[in-house]
Each structure stands twice: as C-alpha cells, then as structure tokens.
C-alpha positions as CSV (number, residue, x, y, z in Angstrom):
1,X,-86.9,251.4,238.2
2,X,-85.5,255.3,237.9
3,X,-83.5,256.2,234.4
4,X,-80.2,257.1,235.8
5,X,-79.0,260.3,234.2
6,X,-76.1,260.3,231.6
7,X,-72.9,261.3,232.0
8,X,-72.4,264.7,230.3
9,X,-70.0,264.5,227.2
10,X,-65.9,266.6,227.6
11,X,-66.1,269.0,225.2
12,X,-64.2,268.8,222.3
13,X,-64.1,266.9,218.8
14,X,-65.3,263.1,219.1
15,X,-62.6,261.0,218.6
16,X,-62.2,259.8,214.6
17,X,-60.3,256.9,213.8
18,X,-57.1,257.1,211.6
19,X,-57.5,257.0,208.1
20,X,-55.0,254.8,205.9
21,X,-53.5,255.9,203.0
22,X,-52.4,253.4,200.6
23,X,-50.0,255.2,198.9
24,X,-48.1,257.0,201.7
25,X,-48.4,253.6,204.0
26,X,-46.8,252.0,201.9
27,X,-44.1,254.5,201.1
28,X,-43.6,254.5,204.8
29,X,-43.5,250.2,204.6
30,X,-40.7,250.5,201.7
31,X,-38.7,253.1,203.8
32,X,-38.9,250.8,207.3
33,X,-37.5,247.9,205.4
34,X,-34.5,250.2,203.9
35,X,-33.8,251.0,207.3
36,X,-34.6,247.5,209.4
37,X,-33.2,245.0,206.9
38,X,-30.7,247.0,204.9
39,X,-32.9,246.2,201.7
40,X,-32.5,248.3,198.7
41,X,-35.5,250.2,197.6
42,X,-35.4,248.8,193.9
43,X,-35.9,245.5,195.4
44,X,-38.2,246.3,198.0
45,X,-40.6,248.4,196.1
46,X,-41.9,246.4,193.1
47,X,-43.2,243.8,195.2
48,X,-45.1,246.0,197.3
49,X,-46.3,247.9,194.1
50,X,-47.4,244.6,192.9
51,X,-49.7,243.9,195.8
52,X,-51.2,247.4,196.3
53,X,-52.4,247.1,192.5
54,X,-53.9,243.6,193.7
55,X,-55.5,244.3,196.7
56,X,-55.9,248.0,197.0
57,X,-56.8,249.0,193.5
58,X,-53.6,250.8,192.7
59,X,-53.5,252.9,189.9
60,X,-50.8,254.2,187.8
61,X,-50.2,257.5,189.2
62,X,-50.7,255.8,192.7
63,X,-47.3,254.2,191.9
64,X,-45.8,257.1,190.6
65,X,-46.3,259.1,193.7
66,X,-45.6,256.2,196.2
67,X,-42.1,255.8,194.3
68,X,-41.4,259.6,194.0
69,X,-41.9,259.7,198.1
70,X,-39.4,256.9,198.3
71,X,-36.5,257.5,196.1
72,X,-37.2,261.4,197.0
73,X,-37.0,260.4,200.2
74,X,-34.1,258.6,200.2
75,X,-32.1,261.0,198.0
76,X,-32.5,263.9,200.2
77,X,-31.7,262.1,203.8
78,X,-29.0,263.9,204.4
79,X,-30.8,267.5,203.5
80,X,-34.0,266.9,205.6
81,X,-32.1,265.6,208.8
82,X,-30.1,268.9,209.1
83,X,-33.5,270.6,208.5
84,X,-35.6,268.3,211.0
85,X,-32.7,268.5,213.6
86,X,-33.2,272.2,213.8
87,X,-36.6,272.0,214.3
88,X,-36.8,269.3,217.2
89,X,-35.8,270.0,220.5
90,X,-33.2,266.6,221.0
91,X,-30.8,264.9,218.9
92,X,-31.7,263.5,215.7
93,X,-30.4,259.5,216.8
94,X,-33.0,260.4,219.9
95,X,-35.8,260.0,217.6
96,X,-37.0,256.8,216.9
97,X,-36.7,255.4,213.7
98,X,-40.0,255.0,212.6
99,X,-40.9,259.0,213.7
100,X,-37.9,259.7,211.5
101,X,-39.1,258.2,208.2
102,X,-42.7,259.6,209.2
103,X,-41.0,263.2,209.6
104,X,-39.0,262.4,206.4
105,X,-41.9,261.6,204.1
106,X,-43.4,264.8,205.0
107,X,-40.2,267.0,204.6
108,X,-40.0,265.5,201.1
109,X,-43.9,266.3,200.9
110,X,-43.4,270.0,201.9
111,X,-40.0,270.7,200.6
112,X,-39.4,268.4,197.3
113,X,-43.0,268.3,195.6
114,X,-45.6,270.2,194.7
115,X,-48.5,268.7,197.0
116,X,-49.9,271.6,198.4
117,X,-48.4,272.4,202.5
118,X,-52.0,271.8,204.3
119,X,-52.1,268.2,202.4
120,X,-48.7,267.2,203.2
121,X,-48.8,268.2,206.6
122,X,-52.5,266.5,207.1
123,X,-51.4,263.5,205.1
124,X,-48.3,263.1,207.3
125,X,-49.7,263.0,210.7
126,X,-52.8,261.1,209.5
127,X,-50.0,258.1,208.9
128,X,-48.5,258.9,211.9
129,X,-51.7,258.4,213.8
130,X,-51.9,255.2,211.7
131,X,-48.2,253.8,211.7
132,X,-47.1,255.5,215.4
133,X,-50.5,257.0,217.7
134,X,-51.9,259.6,218.4
135,X,-49.4,261.0,221.1
136,X,-46.4,261.0,218.8
137,X,-48.5,262.4,215.8
138,X,-48.9,265.4,217.8
139,X,-44.6,265.7,217.4
140,X,-44.9,265.2,214.2
141,X,-47.8,267.7,213.5
142,X,-45.5,270.5,215.8
143,X,-42.3,269.4,213.7
144,X,-44.0,269.7,210.3
145,X,-45.8,273.3,210.9
146,X,-42.2,274.3,211.8
147,X,-40.6,272.9,208.3
148,X,-43.4,274.3,206.4
149,X,-43.0,277.6,207.5
150,X,-39.9,278.1,204.8
151,X,-39.2,276.5,201.8
152,X,-36.0,274.0,200.5
153,X,-33.9,277.0,199.4
154,X,-34.5,279.1,202.9
155,X,-33.8,275.9,204.7
156,X,-30.4,274.9,203.1
157,X,-29.5,279.0,203.5
158,X,-30.3,278.1,207.3
159,X,-28.6,274.9,207.8
160,X,-25.6,274.7,205.3
161,X,-22.5,275.8,206.4
162,X,-21.2,278.9,203.8
163,X,-19.2,277.6,201.1
164,X,-16.1,279.8,201.5
165,X,-15.5,278.3,205.3
166,X,-16.4,274.8,204.5
167,X,-16.7,273.6,200.8
168,X,-17.5,269.9,201.4
169,X,-19.7,270.1,204.0
170,X,-21.4,272.8,202.3
171,X,-21.9,270.5,199.6
172,X,-22.6,267.5,201.6
173,X,-25.9,269.4,203.1
174,X,-27.0,270.8,200.0
175,X,-26.6,268.1,197.7
176,X,-27.8,265.2,200.3
177,X,-24.1,263.2,200.2
178,X,-22.1,261.9,203.4
179,X,-19.1,264.4,203.3
180,X,-16.6,261.5,202.8
181,X,-18.4,260.9,199.4
182,X,-18.4,264.3,198.4
183,X,-15.0,264.4,198.6
184,X,-14.1,261.2,197.1
185,X,-16.1,262.1,194.1
186,X,-14.2,265.6,194.0
187,X,-10.9,263.8,193.9
188,X,-11.9,261.6,191.6
189,X,-13.3,264.6,189.0
190,X,-10.2,266.5,189.9
191,X,-12.1,269.5,188.6
192,X,-13.5,273.1,190.4
193,X,-16.8,273.7,191.7
194,X,-19.2,273.2,189.0
195,X,-18.2,269.8,188.1
196,X,-18.4,268.8,191.7
197,X,-21.7,270.4,192.1
198,X,-23.2,268.8,188.6
199,X,-22.3,265.5,189.3
200,X,-24.0,265.6,193.2
201,X,-27.4,266.8,191.2
202,X,-26.9,264.3,188.6
203,X,-27.0,261.6,191.9
204,X,-30.1,263.5,193.0
205,X,-32.1,263.3,189.5
206,X,-34.3,259.9,189.1
207,X,-32.3,257.9,186.1
208,X,-34.2,256.6,183.3
209,X,-34.9,252.8,182.7
210,X,-32.6,251.6,180.0
211,X,-33.2,248.6,178.1
212,X,-30.5,246.1,176.2
213,X,-31.3,244.1,173.5
214,X,-29.5,240.9,173.5
215,X,-27.8,240.4,169.9
216,X,-29.3,237.2,168.6
217,X,-32.4,237.5,170.7
218,X,-33.7,240.7,170.2
219,X,-32.8,243.9,168.0
220,X,-33.2,247.5,169.1
221,X,-35.6,248.3,166.2
222,X,-38.1,246.0,168.1
223,X,-37.7,247.5,171.2
224,X,-37.9,251.0,169.9
225,X,-41.4,250.2,169.2
226,X,-42.6,250.1,172.6
227,X,-44.3,253.6,174.3
228,X,-41.6,256.2,175.0
229,X,-38.8,254.5,173.9
230,X,-36.0,255.9,172.4
231,X,-32.6,255.1,171.5
232,X,-29.6,255.3,173.7
233,X,-27.0,257.8,173.8
234,X,-23.9,255.5,173.2
235,X,-24.6,251.9,172.6
236,X,-26.2,250.5,170.1
237,X,-28.3,248.4,171.6
238,X,-29.3,250.4,174.3
239,X,-32.8,251.7,174.2
240,X,-34.3,253.9,177.1
241,X,-38.0,254.2,178.4
242,X,-37.6,258.3,178.5
243,X,-41.4,258.3,180.4
244,X,-40.3,255.9,183.3
245,X,-42.2,253.2,180.7
246,X,-42.2,249.6,183.0
247,X,-39.6,247.3,181.6
248,X,-41.8,244.3,182.8
249,X,-44.5,245.2,180.3
250,X,-42.2,244.8,177.3
251,X,-42.4,241.5,175.9
252,X,-38.6,241.3,175.0
253,X,-37.7,241.4,178.7
254,X,-40.2,239.4,180.1
255,X,-39.0,236.5,177.6
256,X,-35.4,237.1,178.5
257,X,-34.5,238.3,175.1
258,X,-33.6,241.7,176.5
259,X,-33.1,242.9,179.9
260,X,-32.5,246.1,181.9
261,X,-28.9,247.5,182.1
262,X,-27.9,250.6,182.3
263,X,-25.6,252.2,179.1
264,X,-22.1,252.6,181.2
265,X,-22.7,248.5,181.9
266,X,-23.4,247.7,178.0
267,X,-20.5,250.0,177.0
268,X,-17.9,248.1,179.1
269,X,-19.2,244.9,177.7
270,X,-18.6,246.0,174.4
271,X,-15.5,247.6,175.3
272,X,-14.0,244.5,176.2
273,X,-15.6,242.6,173.3
274,X,-14.2,244.8,170.8
275,X,-10.1,245.3,172.2
276,X,-8.0,243.7,169.7
277,X,-6.2,240.5,170.3
278,X,-3.4,238.7,168.2
279,X,-4.1,235.0,167.8
280,X,-6.9,232.9,168.8
281,X,-10.3,234.4,170.0
282,X,-12.2,231.4,171.1
283,X,-12.3,231.6,175.1
284,X,-13.9,234.5,177.2
285,X,-14.5,234.6,180.8
286,X,-16.5,236.8,182.9
287,X,-15.0,236.7,186.5
288,X,-17.6,238.1,188.9
289,X,-20.9,237.1,186.8
290,X,-23.7,237.8,188.8
291,X,-26.2,239.5,188.8
292,X,-25.8,238.3,184.4
293,X,-26.2,241.4,183.0
294,X,-22.6,242.0,181.5
295,X,-22.7,238.2,181.1
296,X,-25.5,238.0,179.1
297,X,-24.3,240.7,176.7
298,X,-20.7,239.1,176.3
299,X,-22.1,235.8,175.7
300,X,-23.8,237.3,173.1
301,X,-21.2,239.1,171.5
302,X,-19.5,236.0,171.7
303,X,-21.7,233.7,170.4
304,X,-21.5,235.8,166.6
305,X,-17.7,235.5,166.6
306,X,-17.8,231.6,167.6
307,X,-16.2,231.9,171.1
308,X,-17.9,230.7,174.0
309,X,-18.2,232.5,177.6
310,X,-17.8,230.8,180.8
311,X,-19.6,233.1,183.5
312,X,-18.1,232.3,187.1
313,X,-19.9,233.5,190.0
314,X,-19.3,233.3,193.7
315,X,-22.2,233.1,195.1
316,X,-24.6,230.4,194.5
317,X,-27.8,232.4,194.4
318,X,-26.3,235.1,191.9
319,X,-25.1,232.6,190.1
320,X,-28.6,231.1,189.5
321,X,-29.3,234.8,188.1
322,X,-26.7,234.5,185.6
323,X,-27.8,231.2,184.3
324,X,-31.2,233.1,184.0
325,X,-29.7,236.0,182.3
326,X,-27.9,233.8,179.7
327,X,-30.9,231.1,179.0
328,X,-31.8,231.5,175.6
329,X,-28.1,232.8,174.5
330,X,-27.8,231.9,170.9
331,X,-24.2,230.6,171.4
332,X,-21.9,228.4,173.6
333,X,-21.9,229.0,177.4
334,X,-21.3,228.2,180.7
335,X,-22.4,229.0,184.2
336,X,-20.3,227.6,187.7
337,X,-20.4,229.2,191.2
338,X,-16.6,229.5,191.9
339,X,-14.3,232.0,193.8
340,X,-12.3,234.0,191.8
341,X,-9.8,234.4,194.0
342,X,-9.3,230.5,194.2
343,X,-10.1,229.6,190.6
344,X,-10.7,225.9,188.9
345,X,-9.8,226.8,185.6
346,X,-5.8,226.6,184.2
347,X,-4.0,229.5,183.9
348,X,-4.0,231.0,180.7
349,X,-6.9,229.7,179.3
350,X,-9.2,232.6,178.0
351,X,-8.2,235.2,175.5
352,X,-10.8,237.5,176.9
353,X,-11.5,238.5,180.7
354,X,-13.5,240.6,182.6
355,X,-13.4,241.2,186.3
356,X,-16.6,243.7,187.0
357,X,-15.5,243.5,190.9
358,X,-17.1,244.2,194.2
359,X,-16.9,247.7,195.4
360,X,-19.0,250.3,197.0
361,X,-21.4,250.9,194.6
362,X,-20.7,254.9,194.7
363,X,-21.1,255.4,190.8
364,X,-24.8,253.9,191.1
365,X,-26.3,256.1,193.8
366,X,-28.9,257.3,190.9
367,X,-30.5,254.0,191.5
368,X,-29.3,253.2,194.7
369,X,-30.0,256.3,196.9
370,X,-29.7,254.4,200.2
371,X,-26.2,252.8,199.5
372,X,-24.4,256.8,200.3
373,X,-26.0,256.3,203.9
374,X,-25.1,252.7,204.4
375,X,-21.5,253.1,202.8
376,X,-18.6,254.0,205.2
377,X,-14.7,254.9,204.5
378,X,-13.7,251.8,206.2
379,X,-15.9,249.6,203.8
380,X,-12.7,250.4,201.4
381,X,-10.4,248.7,203.4
382,X,-12.5,245.4,202.9
383,X,-12.8,245.9,199.3
384,X,-9.3,246.3,198.8
385,X,-7.7,242.9,199.4
386,X,-10.7,241.7,197.1
387,X,-10.5,243.4,194.2
388,X,-6.4,243.3,193.7
389,X,-7.0,239.7,194.3
390,X,-9.4,239.5,191.3
391,X,-7.3,241.3,189.1
392,X,-4.7,239.5,189.7
393,X,-6.9,236.3,189.1
394,X,-7.5,237.6,185.9
395,X,-4.3,238.1,184.7
396,X,-3.2,235.1,185.6
397,X,-6.1,233.5,183.8
398,X,-5.7,235.8,180.3
399,X,-3.3,234.0,177.5
400,X,-0.3,236.2,176.6
401,X,-1.5,238.2,174.1
402,X,-5.1,238.6,175.6
403,X,-6.8,241.3,177.6
404,X,-8.1,241.7,180.6
405,X,-10.6,244.3,181.8
406,X,-10.9,245.4,185.0
407,X,-13.9,247.6,185.9
408,X,-15.6,248.8,188.8
409,X,-19.1,250.8,188.9
410,X,-17.7,253.2,191.5
411,X,-15.4,256.0,191.0
412,X,-13.3,256.2,194.1
413,X,-9.6,256.8,193.1
414,X,-8.9,253.6,195.8
415,X,-11.3,251.0,193.6
416,X,-10.0,252.5,190.2
417,X,-6.4,253.5,189.4
418,X,-4.7,252.6,193.0
419,X,-5.9,248.9,192.4
420,X,-4.8,248.9,188.7
421,X,-1.4,250.3,189.6
422,X,-0.7,248.0,192.7
423,X,-1.5,245.5,190.6
424,X,0.6,246.2,187.6
425,X,3.4,246.6,190.0
426,X,3.5,242.8,190.8
427,X,3.1,242.0,186.9
428,X,5.8,243.2,184.7
429,X,4.6,241.2,181.8
430,X,1.3,243.5,181.4
431,X,0.8,246.7,180.0
432,X,-2.0,249.1,180.1
433,X,-4.2,249.3,176.6
434,X,-5.8,252.7,175.9
435,X,-9.3,252.2,176.5
436,X,-10.6,255.2,174.9
437,X,-10.8,254.5,171.3
438,X,-12.9,251.8,172.4
439,X,-15.8,253.9,173.5
440,X,-16.6,255.5,169.7
441,X,-18.3,258.7,169.8
442,X,-18.2,259.0,173.3
443,X,-16.9,262.6,174.4
444,X,-15.1,264.1,177.6
445,X,-13.1,260.2,178.9
446,X,-10.9,262.2,180.3
447,X,-6.4,261.7,179.4
448,X,-6.4,257.5,179.6
449,X,-5.3,255.5,179.1
450,X,-8.4,254.2,181.3
451,X,-11.8,255.5,181.4
452,X,-14.1,256.6,183.7
453,X,-17.8,257.4,182.5
454,X,-20.2,260.2,184.9
455,X,-23.7,260.5,185.2
456,X,-23.5,264.0,184.7
457,X,-21.6,263.9,181.7
458,X,-22.7,260.6,180.1
459,X,-25.7,260.1,181.5
460,X,-24.7,256.3,182.6
461,X,-23.7,255.6,186.2
462,X,-20.0,256.0,186.8
463,X,-18.3,253.0,185.7
464,X,-14.7,252.8,185.4
465,X,-12.4,250.4,182.9
466,X,-9.2,249.9,182.4
467,X,-7.8,247.3,179.5
468,X,-4.3,245.3,180.3
469,X,-2.6,243.4,177.5
470,X,-0.5,240.4,179.0
471,X,2.3,240.4,177.9
472,X,4.7,237.9,179.3
C-alpha cells in the first residue's frame, strides 16, 4: 500500500497552550468574587492565599504581589475605567465583566507598579488566554498596548476634566472615587482643595495592620516583641505591624488575647470608657457589637473597674463573632442576639452605652476599597432611620447621669451630625458632652463637641464619635 502524502502545515507559529500564572490567576479569582458575589477582598483573599501556599507553593513575595494586584486594582478602578474607556471602541458597560477585570489588572501593572511594560502586557494576555480564550485575549492585547503608550500622569491629563471646569469630577477621576463620595467627603471636611486631595490620596494608600492588646490578657509590650512591630500613635493598647506583618503569625492574636483593630476604633471605645459619670458605674452596653472589636476592648476595660458588659448584636452569626472575641475576658460579660431598636432590656439599665451604628462605611475605604463602588447615595435613605432609632434606643437604655457614645465609621454628615441633631431635638433631657478631652494628645479634633478622625490627619479610619449625657 502506497504511503499517502502528508498534508502540508499552514505557515505560522505552532499553537502553544496558555500557561497559568498562579499569582495573576489568583488575583483574577479575587476580583471576580468581589464583582459577582459582592464579596469583600479582605475576606476573599486570605483563604485564596492560604490555598495557594498549600497547593502552588506560594512564597511571601507571591502573596505580596497578588495582594497588591487585587487591592491596587480595586483602589484605582475609577481611574482605570476612564483610561480603558478611551482605548476601546464600545461603552464600558458592553465589555464583559471578566474581560474588564483582566484589562484592569493589566492597567494596574502598567500604570501602578514597577513591572516592566512588556512583562505586564504579556502576563495579562497570557491570563486572558487562560480565563477568556484566544479570541478575547487578542482584544486584551490590543487595548493594553494602547494603554502602554503613556504613563499614569499622561493618561490622567487626557481623561480627567480640568479642575477649574469641574472640581469634583476632576478629583473623582484623578483619585478614583465616585463623584458623590468626593462631594460628601468635601462637605464633611469643610476645607479647600488641599484637604480633600490629601484625604482622597490617603484612601488609596495601603493601611498598616494595627493590633490591640486586650487589657488583662495581653500587653502592648508583648506585641512589640514581634518583628516589624512599632507602637501605635494614639492608643496605649495599639501596636502597628509596619511592614505588613501577618497577624495570624502573632501568638497573642491566635490565642484571642489580642486582635486586629484600627486605632480609631480603639480610641472610640477608650473615649466612652473614660467619660466621667456620677454615681454607679457598673453596667455597660455595646448595642451594635458585631463583629466584636470594640466590645472586646470595652469588656476588658469594664473588668478592670468591676463593671460588666452586655454585648448585643442583631445578626446571630455576628453575635457568634462577638462571643469569640470576648472569650477569655477576665471579667463578667454577656453576649446576646437582639434587635437594638426593640431591646429586651429595661429602660435606664446602663451607665454607659456605645452605639456604633450600621453605616455606609465611607470612613474605611482604605481597608475596603470596593465599598466606594458598591455604595450609592440612596443607601443613606436606608441607613438614616435605623441610625436614628438606634441612638434613641441608646438614650432610653442609659440611666439619668449616664452617657451614650454614638459612633459611625463614616464621616458623611447625613450619618453623623444630622442624626445626632435630629435625635436630640426629640430628647430635651440629653446634652452633648465635649468629646475632645477624651482623646488626649490627639491633634486637630475640630471645633467639637463631637470628634471626627481622618486617615490623612490621624492615620486612622474616619471614625466619628458624639458623646451624649442623659440629664432627664
């Protein structure tokens, strides 16, 4: 039998199977979870990294790069969207979300890191081949090559409107915040251009990990023996892991004797604990206790004075987190799952009450950068009635002569002063206490009597606290 002639190969490069880059694939997985499931990166990323260490042999530098790619992309999403929009031939809403995630990851490598241009483009195209297929990988290649033609400053000059023509939109594009958030933060600051620019820049910086030594269970001195640990700026219980240390590697954190807690959150708990009260000081309440950071610190401070803490949280699973945070507290405490607007306790039962109310979270955009894109102005309408109801409950729950701390992790005036002013109009037997002396050595606390902390001024989340004494 004669041999059949071989069919000639078509000219061109032989097909090469795409190579999976574990670091960039993990970053893509995290971004998809944030987009598809409304997940938070700080909750999604740790288990992904843990799995990668076990399965793919991730080293510290791999985890650091993956973390930078995820958080950097989320923080600069607004800026990158504006740039990508200039480089595609259709509205961004018509670009498939997975494609946009790959493009955003590529844009961050090109414009926000020191990764060489050729490496950023080739790695992103290879990722596209793995997760999108060869056809859409060509589209990714074409777009990223356009983006690579200029640096970040050059692109911002092209896509951001001039400041003099539209200040809020200019800042929104340059600093990657929704326009309405820029406007709200600017109103809260009440200052000129320099202050809002500093705040927006601080929102885009990677925050240090801050630990709290829970009194009676751990000390700051113990935590300072950890590698890269430095003292906190304001709280005597705070220790910062200055070089991005891993909290899970700290014995006291693993054992629950210390925890991860922003220094602003610590200061709010300390302020409430240190307000002078006349008469008894035996019963404290944390009325919105989940996930338990402030409750754990309050419970420890209460124990030092022979007082007890009731920690109440509406959501049962969050109440479980509170119980975990308080386990091992040296004093008496109780954790319950209860609706703070319909409390099971009697009026006037407590000497001190903290209400750290649900809010938009605009004060923690450093830690949860995706929240800025997830929140909408209309969210305020949903939070407002709840915030007012919880503050009213707090005033009803405290005895005459006792104090209430109203706290939010949002500087939005609609969630801070507006709530306090509205509720006090209905409570003639209550008055604001000047909270500034309760933050010793902390500068630039404003005109009072309430306190607003800021990332760019204090290095904390933008925590707000109003202290109210019940007088009748």
